[in-house]
Phi, psi and omega in degrees: 000133183283133178277135179265148176286163178298320179296317180293319179299314179297318180295317178294323177297316178296320179297312179298319180297314179297318180292322178295319178295319178297318179296317180299314180296318179297316179297318179295318179295320178297315179299316179295322180296315179292324178294317179298319178297314181300315180293318179296321179292320178299317178297317179297321179295319179297311179298319181299312181299316180294317181293324181295322178292329181276341182292132185258335180233175184297320180296316180296318178297322179295318179294323177295316178300315181295318179296319178297314180301317179294321179297317179293318178299318179296318178298321177296319179297319178296313178303312182296324178294318178296316179297318180296317179295319178299315180293323178296315179296317179300314181298318179296315180296318179298311180299320180296319180296322177292317179297316179300316179296314180299316179294320179298316181290324178296319179295319179299316179297321178295318178296320177297316180301314180296319179295319178295320178295318178296320177298312180299320179293318179296319179296318179299315179297318179298321179295319179297312180297320180297314180299319178294318180296322179295321181294321184270352180293134184261340181219176181300319182299315180295320178294320179296317178296322177297317177300313182295316180297317178299313180300316180294321179297318179292319177299319179295318178298318177297317181299315179298316179297313182296319177295321180292332185249003185309311183279347186269336185267000000 
């Protein structure tokens, strides 16, 4: 199983939180849309039943049926419009959470790259200084000190790189 960096874990947590919030809002909007449709249809049914009882001829009953049908269709259109808007908002929120995560990870990779480049440059500089110190060293003690200084310089460069990338890797 692949270990995630602290930065990736935080980014994924933020992504999941944003997506969960988007889902919750979408679910609530969906529930309200269906509730609004149900209530509008109930009202249309009540009016329909009363109007149908009052209709005296075939033409009036036909007009009542048509009005009821249109009222139910209108309620469906309102419901569908609310659902479509809810899904559009949900999709935008979902896409934004994915984009935010992708951008966070790209920045982390770029930061790691810069830290690695800085480490390589510091190591290169330490190697140059070390070679010069070895050339000018006159005795074993000076060579030993050059070795130790070189070793410490590389260790320090690694430490700086590792601290810079600790949460990113």
